[in-house]
C-alpha atoms as a printed R data frame, in Angstrom:
    type eleno elety resid chain resno        x       y       z
1   ATOM     1    CA   MET     A     1 -117.197 -74.777 108.283
2   ATOM     2    CA   THR     A     2 -115.112 -71.676 107.824
3   ATOM     3    CA   LEU     A     3 -111.635 -70.776 106.851
4   ATOM     4    CA   GLN     A     4 -109.228 -70.954 109.914
5   ATOM     5    CA   PRO     A     5 -105.841 -69.084 109.398
6   ATOM     6    CA   VAL     A     6 -102.741 -71.398 110.138
7   ATOM     7    CA   GLU     A     7 -100.937 -69.981 113.252
8   ATOM     8    CA   SER     A     8  -99.461 -73.014 115.076
9   ATOM     9    CA   ARG     A     9  -96.820 -75.357 114.141
10  ATOM    10    CA   ARG     A    10  -99.689 -78.100 114.177
11  ATOM    11    CA   ASP     A    11 -101.809 -75.758 111.816
12  ATOM    12    CA   LEU     A    12  -99.103 -75.752 109.214
13  ATOM    13    CA   ARG     A    13  -97.991 -79.813 109.455
14  ATOM    14    CA   ASP     A    14 -102.018 -80.255 109.225
15  ATOM    15    CA   PHE     A    15 -101.659 -77.759 105.767
16  ATOM    16    CA   LEU     A    16  -98.812 -79.624 104.637
17  ATOM    17    CA   ALA     A    17 -100.093 -83.058 105.015
18  ATOM    18    CA   LEU     A    18 -103.569 -82.695 103.443
19  ATOM    19    CA   THR     A    19 -102.227 -83.963  99.903
20  ATOM    20    CA   ASP     A    20 -101.037 -86.883 101.512
21  ATOM    21    CA   ARG     A    21 -104.725 -87.897 102.113
22  ATOM    22    CA   VAL     A    22 -106.058 -86.168  99.064
23  ATOM    23    CA   TYR     A    23 -103.562 -87.894  96.740
24  ATOM    24    CA   ALA     A    24 -102.944 -91.317  98.957
25  ATOM    25    CA   ASP     A    25 -101.220 -93.647  96.727
26  ATOM    26    CA   GLU     A    26 -101.306 -91.265  93.707
27  ATOM    27    CA   PRO     A    27  -97.853 -90.973  92.318
28  ATOM    28    CA   ARG     A    28  -99.002 -88.607  89.450
29  ATOM    29    CA   PHE     A    29  -99.089 -85.716  91.929
30  ATOM    30    CA   ILE     A    30  -95.880 -83.773  92.561
31  ATOM    31    CA   PRO     A    31  -96.127 -82.010  95.863
32  ATOM    32    CA   PRO     A    32  -94.845 -78.667  96.412
33  ATOM    33    CA   LEU     A    33  -91.689 -78.488  98.631
34  ATOM    34    CA   HIS     A    34  -92.344 -78.148 102.275
35  ATOM    35    CA   ALA     A    35  -89.363 -75.540 102.650
36  ATOM    36    CA   GLN     A    36  -90.489 -73.352 100.135
37  ATOM    37    CA   VAL     A    37  -94.249 -73.348 101.575
38  ATOM    38    CA   ARG     A    38  -92.394 -72.837 105.266
39  ATOM    39    CA   THR     A    39  -90.385 -69.757 103.859
40  ATOM    40    CA   TRP     A    40  -93.876 -68.415 102.613
41  ATOM    41    CA   HIS     A    41  -95.492 -68.647 105.691
42  ATOM    42    CA   ARG     A    42  -92.522 -66.831 107.582
43  ATOM    43    CA   GLN     A    43  -92.800 -64.006 104.972
44  ATOM    44    CA   GLY     A    44  -96.428 -63.341 105.742
45  ATOM    45    CA   VAL     A    45  -98.134 -65.291 103.291
46  ATOM    46    CA   ARG     A    46 -101.808 -66.178 104.640
47  ATOM    47    CA   LEU     A    47 -102.469 -69.871 104.960
48  ATOM    48    CA   TYR     A    48 -105.588 -71.086 105.584
49  ATOM    49    CA   VAL     A    49 -107.555 -74.581 106.410
50  ATOM    50    CA   LEU     A    50 -110.665 -76.106 106.311
51  ATOM    51    CA   ARG     A    51 -111.614 -78.413 109.301
52  ATOM    52    CA   ARG     A    52 -114.523 -80.955 109.426
53  ATOM    53    CA   ARG     A    53 -114.851 -82.566 112.461
54  ATOM    54    CA   GLY     A    54 -111.045 -81.654 113.362
55  ATOM    55    CA   GLN     A    55 -109.794 -83.020 110.356
56  ATOM    56    CA   VAL     A    56 -108.257 -80.731 107.480
57  ATOM    57    CA   VAL     A    57 -110.618 -81.020 104.386
58  ATOM    58    CA   ALA     A    58 -109.099 -78.228 102.317
59  ATOM    59    CA   ARG     A    59 -106.524 -75.592 102.399
60  ATOM    60    CA   THR     A    60 -105.537 -72.381 100.369
61  ATOM    61    CA   THR     A    61 -103.301 -69.465 100.716
62  ATOM    62    CA   LEU     A    62 -104.967 -65.988 100.408
63  ATOM    63    CA   HIS     A    63 -102.990 -63.073  99.219
64  ATOM    64    CA   ALA     A    64 -102.790 -60.298  96.698
65  ATOM    65    CA   ASP     A    65 -100.141 -58.719  94.343
66  ATOM    66    CA   ALA     A    66  -99.971 -55.201  93.078
67  ATOM    67    CA   ALA     A    67  -98.426 -55.729  90.021
68  ATOM    68    CA   LEU     A    68 -100.582 -58.415  88.547
69  ATOM    69    CA   ASP     A    69 -103.705 -56.163  89.700
70  ATOM    70    CA   ALA     A    70 -102.681 -53.562  87.014
71  ATOM    71    CA   LYS     A    71 -101.853 -56.385  84.538
72  ATOM    72    CA   LEU     A    72 -105.457 -57.601  85.131
73  ATOM    73    CA   GLY     A    73 -107.104 -54.347  85.459
74  ATOM    74    CA   ARG     A    74 -108.738 -55.196  88.783
75  ATOM    75    CA   ALA     A    75 -107.927 -55.863  92.598
76  ATOM    76    CA   THR     A    76 -107.579 -59.249  92.690
77  ATOM    77    CA   GLN     A    77 -107.906 -62.066  95.417
78  ATOM    78    CA   LEU     A    78 -105.373 -64.205  94.409
79  ATOM    79    CA   PHE     A    79 -105.474 -67.868  95.916
80  ATOM    80    CA   GLY     A    80 -102.876 -70.711  95.711
81  ATOM    81    CA   LEU     A    81 -101.878 -74.142  96.802
82  ATOM    82    CA   THR     A    82 -105.287 -74.833  96.843
83  ATOM    83    CA   GLU     A    83 -106.464 -78.451  97.669
84  ATOM    84    CA   PHE     A    84 -109.633 -79.866  98.764
85  ATOM    85    CA   ALA     A    85 -111.607 -83.152  99.091
86  ATOM    86    CA   GLU     A    86 -114.450 -83.303  96.931
87  ATOM    87    CA   GLU     A    87 -117.080 -82.649  98.926
88  ATOM    88    CA   ALA     A    88 -115.184 -79.864 100.336
89  ATOM    89    CA   ALA     A    89 -114.946 -77.689  97.384
90  ATOM    90    CA   GLU     A    90 -118.223 -75.365  97.906
91  ATOM    91    CA   GLU     A    91 -116.944 -74.472 101.687
92  ATOM    92    CA   LEU     A    92 -113.754 -73.768 100.404
93  ATOM    93    CA   PHE     A    93 -114.489 -71.322  97.627
94  ATOM    94    CA   ASP     A    94 -117.588 -69.591  99.783
95  ATOM    95    CA   GLY     A    95 -114.452 -68.803 102.364
96  ATOM    96    CA   VAL     A    96 -112.156 -67.709  99.154
97  ATOM    97    CA   LEU     A    97 -114.861 -65.256  97.728
98  ATOM    98    CA   ALA     A    98 -115.977 -63.943 101.284
99  ATOM    99    CA   ALA     A    99 -112.498 -62.960 102.228
100 ATOM   100    CA   GLY     A   100 -112.066 -61.339  98.622
101 ATOM   101    CA   ARG     A   101 -115.249 -59.349  99.222
102 ATOM   102    CA   ALA     A   102 -114.329 -58.438 102.664
103 ATOM   103    CA   SER     A   103 -110.900 -56.662 101.526
104 ATOM   104    CA   GLY     A   104 -112.868 -54.892  98.593
105 ATOM   105    CA   LYS     A   105 -111.452 -57.078  95.802
106 ATOM   106    CA   GLU     A   106 -113.159 -57.313  92.477
107 ATOM   107    CA   ALA     A   107 -112.359 -60.719  91.301
108 ATOM   108    CA   ALA     A   108 -110.927 -64.079  92.654
109 ATOM   109    CA   PHE     A   109 -107.956 -65.269  90.354
110 ATOM   110    CA   GLY     A   110 -105.968 -68.249  90.830
111 ATOM   111    CA   PRO     A   111 -104.819 -70.817  92.070
112 ATOM   112    CA   VAL     A   112 -101.339 -69.217  91.708
113 ATOM   113    CA   SER     A   113  -98.331 -69.780  93.952
114 ATOM   114    CA   LEU     A   114  -97.539 -67.134  94.437
115 ATOM   115    CA   LEU     A   115  -98.169 -65.864  90.909
116 ATOM   116    CA   PRO     A   116  -99.316 -67.230  87.503
117 ATOM   117    CA   ASN     A   117  -95.283 -66.772  86.491
118 ATOM   118    CA   GLN     A   118  -94.167 -68.726  89.198
119 ATOM   119    CA   SER     A   119  -96.465 -71.659  89.733
120 ATOM   120    CA   GLY     A   120  -99.884 -73.104  89.798
121 ATOM   121    CA   GLY     A   121 -102.676 -73.969  87.897
122 ATOM   122    CA   VAL     A   122 -105.328 -76.770  87.298
123 ATOM   123    CA   ILE     A   123 -105.039 -79.605  84.691
124 ATOM   124    CA   THR     A   124 -108.218 -80.052  82.952
125 ATOM   125    CA   SER     A   125 -107.118 -82.771  80.799
126 ATOM   126    CA   GLY     A   126 -104.107 -85.600  80.518
127 ATOM   127    CA   PHE     A   127 -105.229 -87.132  83.977
128 ATOM   128    CA   GLY     A   128 -103.687 -90.604  83.163
129 ATOM   129    CA   GLU     A   129 -100.294 -88.513  82.642
130 ATOM   130    CA   ARG     A   130  -97.945 -87.666  85.876
131 ATOM   131    CA   GLY     A   131  -97.175 -84.197  87.110
132 ATOM   132    CA   PHE     A   132  -93.652 -82.919  87.167
133 ATOM   133    CA   ILE     A   133  -91.570 -80.245  88.720
134 ATOM   134    CA   ASP     A   134  -93.105 -76.632  88.304
135 ATOM   135    CA   SER     A   135  -96.260 -78.004  86.723
136 ATOM   136    CA   ALA     A   136 -100.097 -78.935  88.321
137 ATOM   137    CA   TRP     A   137 -101.484 -82.283  88.438
138 ATOM   138    CA   ASN     A   138 -104.742 -82.644  89.915
139 ATOM   139    CA   HIS     A   139 -107.928 -85.096  90.328
140 ATOM   140    CA   PRO     A   140 -110.401 -84.630  87.502
141 ATOM   141    CA   TYR     A   141 -113.139 -83.368  89.950
142 ATOM   142    CA   TYR     A   142 -110.988 -80.159  90.569
143 ATOM   143    CA   PRO     A   143 -112.037 -78.662  86.959
144 ATOM   144    CA   ALA     A   144 -115.328 -79.654  87.605
145 ATOM   145    CA   ALA     A   145 -115.778 -78.072  90.942
146 ATOM   146    CA   TYR     A   146 -114.553 -74.733  90.015
147 ATOM   147    CA   GLU     A   147 -116.786 -74.625  86.985
148 ATOM   148    CA   ALA     A   148 -119.757 -75.822  88.955
149 ATOM   149    CA   TYR     A   149 -119.157 -73.125  91.185
150 ATOM   150    CA   GLY     A   150 -119.057 -70.352  88.511
151 ATOM   151    CA   PHE     A   151 -115.432 -69.723  88.066
152 ATOM   152    CA   THR     A   152 -114.386 -69.519  84.196
153 ATOM   153    CA   ARG     A   153 -111.109 -70.398  82.417
154 ATOM   154    CA   ARG     A   154 -108.442 -67.864  81.895
155 ATOM   155    CA   PHE     A   155 -105.324 -68.139  80.248
156 ATOM   156    CA   GLU     A   156 -105.795 -71.711  78.647
157 ATOM   157    CA   SER     A   157 -102.902 -73.553  78.029
158 ATOM   158    CA   ASP     A   158 -101.093 -76.958  77.454
159 ATOM   159    CA   THR     A   159  -97.936 -78.734  79.327
160 ATOM   160    CA   TRP     A   160  -96.267 -80.679  76.113
161 ATOM   161    CA   ILE     A   161  -93.949 -83.600  76.330
162 ATOM   162    CA   CYS     A   162  -91.460 -84.523  73.213
163 ATOM   163    CA   PRO     A   163  -89.213 -87.317  72.546
164 ATOM   164    CA   VAL     A   164  -85.649 -86.264  72.267
165 ATOM   165    CA   PRO     A   165  -84.841 -86.926  68.391
166 ATOM   166    CA   ASP     A   166  -81.661 -88.977  67.639
167 ATOM   167    CA   GLU     A   167  -80.929 -86.330  64.851
168 ATOM   168    CA   PRO     A   168  -80.753 -82.748  64.613
169 ATOM   169    CA   VAL     A   169  -84.133 -81.099  63.580
170 ATOM   170    CA   PHE     A   170  -83.487 -77.679  63.822
171 ATOM   171    CA   ALA     A   171  -81.271 -75.953  61.211
172 ATOM   172    CA   PHE     A   172  -79.401 -72.616  61.475
173 ATOM   173    CA   ASP     A   173  -77.194 -70.999  58.862
174 ATOM   174    CA   ASP     A   174  -73.806 -71.090  60.776
175 ATOM   175    CA   GLU     A   175  -72.746 -68.157  58.919
176 ATOM   176    CA   ARG     A   176  -74.937 -65.836  60.577
177 ATOM   177    CA   ILE     A   177  -73.176 -66.777  63.489
178 ATOM   178    CA   GLU     A   178  -69.871 -64.657  62.636
179 ATOM   179    CA   ALA     A   179  -71.916 -62.154  60.603
180 ATOM   180    CA   GLU     A   180  -74.084 -61.397  63.613
181 ATOM   181    CA   ARG     A   181  -71.485 -61.719  66.090
182 ATOM   182    CA   LEU     A   182  -73.268 -64.559  67.817
183 ATOM   183    CA   ARG     A   183  -72.028 -66.601  70.670
184 ATOM   184    CA   VAL     A   184  -73.779 -69.286  72.630
185 ATOM   185    CA   HIS     A   185  -73.021 -69.434  76.394
186 ATOM   186    CA   ARG     A   186  -73.761 -72.420  78.607
187 ATOM   187    CA   GLY     A   187  -74.413 -72.683  81.956
188 ATOM   188    CA   ASP     A   188  -71.747 -72.532  84.741
189 ATOM   189    CA   ARG     A   189  -72.222 -74.121  88.561
190 ATOM   190    CA   ARG     A   190  -69.366 -71.503  89.400
191 ATOM   191    CA   ARG     A   191  -70.937 -68.640  87.885
192 ATOM   192    CA   ILE     A   192  -74.504 -69.143  88.221
193 ATOM   193    CA   GLY     A   193  -74.738 -65.787  90.297
194 ATOM   194    CA   GLU     A   194  -73.429 -64.184  87.773
195 ATOM   195    CA   GLN     A   195  -75.500 -65.586  85.163
196 ATOM   196    CA   LEU     A   196  -79.026 -65.350  86.750
197 ATOM   197    CA   PRO     A   197  -79.436 -61.609  86.364
198 ATOM   198    CA   ILE     A   198  -78.492 -62.015  82.903
199 ATOM   199    CA   LEU     A   199  -81.489 -64.288  82.710
200 ATOM   200    CA   ARG     A   200  -83.779 -61.969  84.420
201 ATOM   201    CA   GLU     A   201  -83.536 -59.059  82.591
202 ATOM   202    CA   MET     A   202  -83.995 -61.117  79.088
203 ATOM   203    CA   LEU     A   203  -86.997 -63.126  81.169
204 ATOM   204    CA   ASN     A   204  -88.641 -59.895  82.220
205 ATOM   205    CA   ALA     A   205  -88.157 -58.415  78.386
206 ATOM   206    CA   SER     A   206  -89.614 -61.459  76.377
207 ATOM   207    CA   PHE     A   207  -92.373 -62.052  78.549
208 ATOM   208    CA   ALA     A   208  -93.511 -58.593  79.403
209 ATOM   209    CA   GLN     A   209  -96.191 -58.673  76.502
210 ATOM   210    CA   LEU     A   210  -98.119 -61.487  77.874
211 ATOM   211    CA   GLY     A   211 -101.097 -61.119  79.924
212 ATOM   212    CA   TYR     A   212 -100.509 -63.089  83.123
213 ATOM   213    CA   TYR     A   213  -96.916 -62.351  83.377
214 ATOM   214    CA   THR     A   214  -95.715 -59.665  86.109
215 ATOM   215    CA   GLU     A   215  -91.937 -58.738  86.281
216 ATOM   216    CA   ILE     A   216  -89.740 -61.056  88.295
217 ATOM   217    CA   SER     A   217  -87.475 -59.020  90.920
218 ATOM   218    CA   ALA     A   218  -83.739 -60.452  91.951
219 ATOM   219    CA   GLN     A   219  -85.377 -61.471  94.918
220 ATOM   220    CA   GLN     A   220  -87.933 -63.516  93.654
221 ATOM   221    CA   LEU     A   221  -85.449 -65.380  91.072
222 ATOM   222    CA   ALA     A   222  -83.132 -66.023  93.944
223 ATOM   223    CA   ALA     A   223  -86.029 -67.774  95.697
224 ATOM   224    CA   GLN     A   224  -87.122 -69.689  92.784
225 ATOM   225    CA   THR     A   225  -83.565 -70.884  91.916
226 ATOM   226    CA   ASP     A   226  -82.285 -71.595  95.332
227 ATOM   227    CA   GLY     A   227  -80.424 -74.686  94.894
228 ATOM   228    CA   LEU     A   228  -80.170 -74.777  91.115
229 ATOM   229    CA   ALA     A   229  -76.073 -74.861  91.135
230 ATOM   230    CA   TYR     A   230  -76.368 -78.448  92.357
231 ATOM   231    CA   LEU     A   231  -79.326 -79.893  90.077
232 ATOM   232    CA   LEU     A   232  -78.012 -77.792  86.975
233 ATOM   233    CA   ASP     A   233  -76.915 -79.837  83.831
234 ATOM   234    CA   GLU     A   234  -74.704 -77.056  82.494
235 ATOM   235    CA   SER     A   235  -75.605 -78.277  78.745
236 ATOM   236    CA   LEU     A   236  -79.315 -77.154  79.634
237 ATOM   237    CA   LEU     A   237  -79.081 -73.671  80.432
238 ATOM   238    CA   LEU     A   238  -78.175 -71.579  77.470
239 ATOM   239    CA   TYR     A   239  -78.166 -68.333  76.373
240 ATOM   240    CA   LEU     A   240  -77.366 -66.232  73.130
241 ATOM   241    CA   THR     A   241  -75.607 -62.679  72.631
242 ATOM   242    CA   LYS     A   242  -75.223 -60.732  69.849
243 ATOM   243    CA   ALA     A   243  -72.598 -58.358  69.814
244 ATOM   244    CA   GLU     A   244  -72.229 -58.964  73.182
245 ATOM   245    CA   ARG     A   245  -75.831 -58.180  74.212
246 ATOM   246    CA   PRO     A   246  -77.743 -61.156  75.786
247 ATOM   247    CA   ILE     A   247  -80.846 -61.726  73.365
248 ATOM   248    CA   ALA     A   248  -82.336 -65.159  73.983
249 ATOM   249    CA   PHE     A   249  -82.493 -67.969  76.619
250 ATOM   250    CA   VAL     A   250  -83.454 -71.279  77.499
251 ATOM   251    CA   LEU     A   251  -83.498 -73.111  80.867
252 ATOM   252    CA   CYS     A   252  -84.217 -76.719  81.364
253 ATOM   253    CA   LEU     A   253  -83.567 -78.906  84.476
254 ATOM   254    CA   PRO     A   254  -83.249 -82.611  84.762
255 ATOM   255    CA   ASP     A   255  -86.615 -83.987  86.041
256 ATOM   256    CA   ILE     A   256  -86.689 -85.003  89.488
257 ATOM   257    CA   SER     A   257  -90.189 -85.126  90.126
258 ATOM   258    CA   ARG     A   258  -90.247 -89.126  90.684
259 ATOM   259    CA   PHE     A   259  -87.858 -88.190  93.723
260 ATOM   260    CA   ILE     A   260  -89.879 -85.367  95.130
261 ATOM   261    CA   ALA     A   261  -93.109 -87.589  95.072
262 ATOM   262    CA   LYS     A   262  -91.397 -90.494  96.613
263 ATOM   263    CA   ILE     A   263  -90.194 -88.110  99.574
264 ATOM   264    CA   GLY     A   264  -93.644 -86.335  99.539
265 ATOM   265    CA   GLY     A   265  -91.943 -82.899  98.909
266 ATOM   266    CA   ASN     A   266  -89.977 -82.972 102.335
267 ATOM   267    CA   LEU     A   267  -86.486 -82.228 100.600
268 ATOM   268    CA   HIS     A   268  -84.876 -81.803 104.119
269 ATOM   269    CA   LEU     A   269  -80.969 -81.890 104.128
270 ATOM   270    CA   LEU     A   270  -80.809 -85.640 104.306
271 ATOM   271    CA   HIS     A   271  -83.022 -85.799 101.265
272 ATOM   272    CA   GLN     A   272  -80.845 -83.155  99.552
273 ATOM   273    CA   LEU     A   273  -77.613 -85.381  99.863
274 ATOM   274    CA   ARG     A   274  -79.464 -88.489  98.788
275 ATOM   275    CA   LEU     A   275  -80.994 -86.754  95.660
276 ATOM   276    CA   LEU     A   276  -77.011 -85.196  95.182
277 ATOM   277    CA   ALA     A   277  -75.502 -88.626  95.171
278 ATOM   278    CA   THR     A   278  -78.236 -90.296  93.116
279 ATOM   279    CA   ARG     A   279  -78.844 -87.338  90.789
280 ATOM   280    CA   SER     A   280  -77.470 -89.513  87.740
281 ATOM   281    CA   ARG     A   281  -80.799 -91.152  87.801
282 ATOM   282    CA   TYR     A   282  -83.022 -88.347  87.022
283 ATOM   283    CA   ARG     A   283  -81.255 -87.755  83.826
284 ATOM   284    CA   ARG     A   284  -83.751 -89.637  81.589
285 ATOM   285    CA   GLU     A   285  -85.920 -86.765  80.727
286 ATOM   286    CA   ALA     A   286  -85.774 -82.837  81.367
287 ATOM   287    CA   VAL     A   287  -88.015 -80.099  82.072
288 ATOM   288    CA   LEU     A   288  -88.176 -77.000  79.932
289 ATOM   289    CA   ILE     A   289  -88.827 -74.291  82.717
290 ATOM   290    CA   VAL     A   290  -88.693 -71.291  80.725
291 ATOM   291    CA   LYS     A   291  -87.283 -69.786  77.052
292 ATOM   292    CA   GLY     A   292  -87.469 -66.370  75.227
293 ATOM   293    CA   THR     A   293  -86.264 -63.889  72.893
294 ATOM   294    CA   VAL     A   294  -86.100 -60.203  73.560
295 ATOM   295    CA   PRO     A   295  -88.375 -57.592  71.858
296 ATOM   296    CA   GLY     A   296  -86.698 -56.482  68.363
297 ATOM   297    CA   GLU     A   297  -85.202 -60.001  68.108
298 ATOM   298    CA   GLN     A   298  -88.010 -62.107  67.916
299 ATOM   299    CA   GLY     A   299  -88.865 -63.520  64.721
300 ATOM   300    CA   HIS     A   300  -85.014 -63.922  63.499
301 ATOM   301    CA   GLY     A   301  -84.598 -67.792  64.157
302 ATOM   302    CA   TYR     A   302  -82.298 -67.380  67.306
303 ATOM   303    CA   MET     A   303  -84.412 -69.675  69.307
304 ATOM   304    CA   ARG     A   304  -84.058 -72.234  66.633
305 ATOM   305    CA   LEU     A   305  -79.730 -71.981  67.016
306 ATOM   306    CA   LEU     A   306  -80.617 -72.055  70.984
307 ATOM   307    CA   SER     A   307  -82.808 -75.233  70.324
308 ATOM   308    CA   ARG     A   308  -80.131 -76.883  68.125
309 ATOM   309    CA   GLU     A   309  -77.352 -76.733  70.906
310 ATOM   310    CA   LEU     A   310  -80.193 -77.737  73.415
311 ATOM   311    CA   HIS     A   311  -81.286 -80.857  71.644
312 ATOM   312    CA   GLU     A   312  -77.330 -81.630  71.245
313 ATOM   313    CA   GLY     A   313  -77.233 -81.245  74.622
314 ATOM   314    CA   LEU     A   314  -80.119 -83.449  75.842
315 ATOM   315    CA   ARG     A   315  -78.938 -86.059  73.011
316 ATOM   316    CA   ARG     A   316  -75.241 -85.944  74.991
317 ATOM   317    CA   GLY     A   317  -76.641 -86.256  78.310
318 ATOM   318    CA   GLY     A   318  -79.062 -89.393  77.479
319 ATOM   319    CA   TYR     A   319  -81.979 -87.876  77.809
320 ATOM   320    CA   GLN     A   320  -84.966 -89.569  76.315
321 ATOM   321    CA   ALA     A   321  -87.812 -86.952  76.788
322 ATOM   322    CA   LEU     A   322  -88.397 -83.158  77.214
323 ATOM   323    CA   ARG     A   323  -91.351 -81.929  78.832
324 ATOM   324    CA   SER     A   324  -92.519 -78.229  79.021
325 ATOM   325    CA   THR     A   325  -94.460 -76.212  81.727
326 ATOM   326    CA   TYR     A   326  -97.469 -74.557  80.103
327 ATOM   327    CA   VAL     A   327  -97.826 -72.775  77.162
328 ATOM   328    CA   GLU     A   328 -100.765 -70.361  76.359
329 ATOM   329    CA   ARG     A   329 -102.889 -71.711  73.391
330 ATOM   330    CA   THR     A   330 -102.633 -68.268  71.971
331 ATOM   331    CA   ASN     A   331  -99.043 -68.433  71.578
332 ATOM   332    CA   PRO     A   332  -98.468 -71.145  68.969
333 ATOM   333    CA   GLY     A   333  -94.865 -70.131  68.276
334 ATOM   334    CA   SER     A   334  -93.464 -70.748  71.340
335 ATOM   335    CA   ALA     A   335  -95.016 -74.590  70.789
336 ATOM   336    CA   ALA     A   336  -93.623 -74.820  67.571
337 ATOM   337    CA   GLN     A   337  -90.286 -76.151  68.713
338 ATOM   338    CA   TYR     A   338  -92.126 -78.903  70.387
339 ATOM   339    CA   THR     A   339  -94.039 -79.945  67.227
340 ATOM   340    CA   ALA     A   340  -90.817 -80.016  65.265
341 ATOM   341    CA   MET     A   341  -89.473 -82.371  68.044
342 ATOM   342    CA   GLY     A   342  -92.527 -84.634  67.241
343 ATOM   343    CA   GLY     A   343  -93.967 -83.946  70.572
344 ATOM   344    CA   GLY     A   344  -97.811 -83.156  71.547
345 ATOM   345    CA   PRO     A   345  -99.549 -81.500  74.276
346 ATOM   346    CA   LEU     A   346  -99.744 -83.377  77.685
347 ATOM   347    CA   HIS     A   347 -101.712 -81.780  80.024
348 ATOM   348    CA   GLY     A   348 -104.647 -79.246  79.153
349 ATOM   349    CA   TYR     A   349 -103.783 -76.072  81.758
350 ATOM   350    CA   THR     A   350 -105.918 -73.217  82.822
351 ATOM   351    CA   PHE     A   351 -106.281 -70.658  85.551
352 ATOM   352    CA   TYR     A   352 -109.823 -69.817  87.350
353 ATOM   353    CA   GLU     A   353 -111.594 -66.355  87.932
354 ATOM   354    CA   LYS     A   354 -114.581 -65.213  89.446
355 ATOM   355    CA   ASP     A   355 -116.205 -61.860  89.564
356 ATOM   356    CA   LEU     A   356 -116.683 -60.735  93.262
357 ATOM   357    CA   LYS     A   357 -119.099 -57.901  92.346
358 ATOM   358    CA   PRO     A   358 -122.635 -57.911  93.420
């Protein structure tokens, strides 16, 4: 078997349908949105399938990114949206590595869709717990297959889950608010187009030092947040200014994962309308997508102020739990908020890398 490029509409349908078989009757898996995959395909991202007797048994993307190459220090074959039947793993990885060597890459890295600061990854523990939006869930044989083939773990992390406390757990000296000219701003559906550039600037500054992070462009952020306005709970998007300068932010979204799983990732117009009409059902849990403080302002307790306001919004909104996308184990400061809430790690999480040099 060899990897075959997705060229026809049928190929694309088969690419998308693979997870219906790999995760048949498995509600813990949250599929990527079909519309996003189709958009990537139209934009030229190369999609591939592996067929056995005409049936797709594995799939992946094969792509590259110059900014991530610079960050990782070598030319890298990226792969993502990577799913496979257990018996097809070796042939799939053979194809990924062959493509990387043919294009002169020094290493293979993934799964990333399309970059590690967007989505991707493999869970290595916590298989009994369901996945959620912007995070991974996979069968236990996935990490075993990667490691049996010789891939090594990179950027090991954890996702987290926390109860929403009945009482505040974060203190902040309110006298500092006036003295330091601090102001907490909340999300505004009508002004989200004005607020996103402010968040992007802080996001890029806050995460620049992380080994996997590459700067998000305005276009990338617009694509990642498409449809955010109608899902947004305005009390869960917060940013802080100091003397009118943005210095810290946090973005959470209502957890619509169960709805996405139910519709198999096919969020077409009718399903969008259904979600809009029933969105109040999906406000029992929230997902913390990203948070950060700009360099020079870290370590001064500003995230505690935003956390206090966020948790007040969660309590008022009736949320019972907060989930977090992956946090690197080398970054305990980011996990401290979850520990303070009484939370704990949910899934072990990693990316995989393999040297392609002879």
